[in-house]
C-alpha positions in Angstrom: 72.3 25.5 -50.6 70.8 27.6 -48.1 71.8 31.3 -49.1 72.1 34.0 -46.3 70.4 37.3 -46.5 71.8 39.9 -48.6 68.7 42.3 -49.1 67.1 43.8 -45.9 64.1 46.2 -46.1 64.4 50.1 -44.6 61.4 49.5 -43.5 61.2 46.4 -41.5 64.3 48.8 -39.3 62.1 51.8 -38.6 61.6 52.8 -35.1 59.2 55.8 -34.2 60.3 57.7 -30.5 59.0 59.9 -29.2 61.9 59.8 -26.5 65.0 59.3 -27.9 65.9 59.0 -31.9 66.8 55.7 -31.9 69.1 53.1 -33.7 68.2 50.0 -35.3 71.6 47.8 -36.4 71.0 46.2 -40.1 73.9 44.2 -39.9 77.5 43.8 -38.0 80.5 42.1 -39.0 83.8 43.1 -38.6 84.1 45.2 -42.8 81.4 47.4 -40.9 77.7 48.0 -39.7 75.0 49.4 -40.9 72.4 51.0 -38.7 68.7 52.7 -39.6 68.4 55.6 -37.8 64.8 57.1 -37.3 64.5 61.1 -35.7 61.9 62.8 -34.9 61.2 66.6 -35.2 63.3 68.4 -32.4 65.3 65.0 -31.2 69.2 65.1 -31.3 72.3 62.5 -32.4 75.0 64.0 -30.8 78.6 64.9 -32.1 80.8 62.5 -32.0 83.3 60.9 -33.8 85.1 56.8 -34.7 88.6 57.7 -34.3 89.2 54.0 -36.6 86.5 54.5 -39.4 84.7 56.8 -41.5 80.8 56.7 -41.5 78.6 57.5 -43.9 74.3 58.7 -44.2 72.5 57.9 -47.0 69.4 60.8 -45.9 65.7 59.0 -46.7 63.6 61.7 -45.4 63.2 64.8 -43.5 65.7 67.4 -42.5 68.9 67.9 -40.7 71.0 70.0 -39.1 74.5 68.7 -39.7 77.4 69.1 -36.8 80.9 69.8 -38.0 83.0 70.5 -35.3 84.4 73.6 -34.5 80.4 75.0 -34.7 79.9 74.0 -38.4 76.6 73.3 -38.6 75.4 72.3 -43.1 71.3 71.6 -43.7 71.4 68.1 -45.0 67.9 66.3 -46.7 66.5 63.6 -48.9 68.6 62.6 -51.1 71.8 63.3 -49.6 75.0 60.9 -48.8 77.3 62.5 -46.0 80.3 60.9 -44.4 82.4 61.4 -42.2 86.1 60.0 -42.7 88.5 58.4 -39.1 88.6 61.4 -36.1 86.1 63.8 -38.3 83.2 65.4 -36.1 79.2 64.1 -36.5 75.7 64.5 -35.9 72.8 65.8 -36.3 69.2 67.5 -35.5 66.6 67.8 -36.8 64.3 70.1 -38.6 60.8 70.8 -39.4 58.2 69.0 -39.1 59.1 65.5 -40.9 61.3 62.2 -39.2 64.8 62.7 -40.0 65.3 59.0 -41.3 69.1 58.3 -42.5 71.5 54.8 -43.2 74.8 55.4 -41.5 77.4 52.8 -42.9 80.2 52.4 -40.5 83.4 51.4 -41.9 85.1 48.9 -40.5 82.9 47.3 -37.5 85.4 48.2 -34.6 85.8 52.1 -35.9 85.5 53.2 -32.3 82.5 56.4 -31.0 84.0 59.3 -28.8 81.6 61.6 -28.4 82.3 65.5 -29.7 81.7 69.5 -29.4 79.5 70.2 -32.2 
């Protein structure tokens, strides 16, 4: 009997880039999309929404300004969890000298994506 992979080392998905934040897909199913993000200091993930689903970020390392729409910005850091429900604006800019690394789980997999104002 062959079992499917259920364990995914985060280190296998971390991809630093000097140009843009890197989004590494861990697993994509109809139920969810799981992604590891690596965002260097000064880099930004554009503010956006998922019209049909929720995006949950678990912060593994670093610090970022978290955009929530209407000009609202909160600071998130290692060990925080940020939740954006359907149509809630979210995005981030890394602050400090360390990369911002987190796991994003968007559910369901067909949650959609649209850019939004910070």
